[in-house]
C-alpha positions as CSV (number, residue, x, y, z in Angstrom):
1,X,144.1,141.3,144.7
2,X,147.3,139.8,143.7
3,X,148.3,140.3,139.8
4,X,149.3,136.5,138.9
5,X,150.9,137.4,136.0
6,X,153.3,139.8,137.1
7,X,156.0,137.9,136.7
8,X,155.5,137.4,132.9
9,X,154.3,141.1,132.5
10,X,150.7,140.1,131.6
11,X,147.4,142.3,132.6
12,X,145.2,141.3,135.6
13,X,141.9,139.6,135.0
14,X,140.5,143.4,136.0
15,X,142.8,144.8,133.7
16,X,141.9,143.0,130.8
17,X,137.8,143.0,131.5
18,X,138.2,147.0,132.0
19,X,140.2,146.9,128.8
20,X,137.2,145.1,126.8
21,X,134.4,146.9,128.4
22,X,136.2,150.1,127.1
23,X,136.4,148.3,123.8
24,X,133.0,147.1,123.3
25,X,131.7,150.6,124.5
26,X,133.5,152.5,121.8
27,X,132.1,150.0,119.1
28,X,128.1,149.6,120.3
29,X,127.7,153.3,121.3
30,X,124.9,154.5,123.3
31,X,122.4,153.3,120.3
32,X,123.8,149.7,120.9
33,X,123.6,149.8,124.6
34,X,119.8,150.9,124.0
35,X,119.4,148.2,121.4
36,X,120.5,145.7,123.7
37,X,118.3,147.0,126.5
38,X,115.3,147.1,124.4
39,X,115.8,143.3,122.9
40,X,115.7,142.8,126.8
41,X,113.2,144.1,127.6
42,X,110.9,142.5,124.9
43,X,112.1,139.3,125.6
44,X,111.4,139.6,129.8
45,X,107.8,141.1,128.5
46,X,107.3,137.6,126.1
47,X,108.5,135.7,129.2
48,X,106.4,137.1,131.6
49,X,103.2,138.0,129.5
50,X,101.2,141.0,129.9
51,X,99.7,140.5,133.7
52,X,103.5,139.3,134.9
53,X,104.9,142.4,133.7
54,X,101.9,144.1,134.9
55,X,102.8,142.7,138.2
56,X,106.8,143.8,138.1
57,X,106.0,147.2,137.6
58,X,103.4,147.1,140.4
59,X,106.1,145.4,142.6
60,X,108.9,148.2,141.4
61,X,106.3,150.7,142.2
62,X,105.6,150.1,145.4
63,X,109.2,149.7,146.7
64,X,109.8,153.4,145.6
65,X,106.6,154.3,147.5
66,X,108.6,152.4,150.5
67,X,111.6,153.9,150.3
68,X,110.1,157.7,150.1
69,X,107.9,156.4,153.0
70,X,111.2,155.6,155.1
71,X,113.0,158.6,153.8
72,X,110.5,160.6,155.2
73,X,109.8,159.2,158.5
74,X,113.6,159.3,158.7
75,X,114.0,163.1,158.0
76,X,111.4,163.5,160.7
77,X,113.1,161.9,163.8
């Protein structure tokens, strides 16, 4: 990807995003990221309700079982 600001001495979008992400990581720390994840999980649970949240977990579990079975089949080949 070409840096459009190379003649101006600016940074690329990728560099700016990385720099911003590193600063945010220092600001929040592990506890901050945990709090964000917890808040998102609670919002999702409220959105789906108990039945929907349960169905989501079952769907995820089924996907894992399918992947494990597929891996075992490929080992047997």
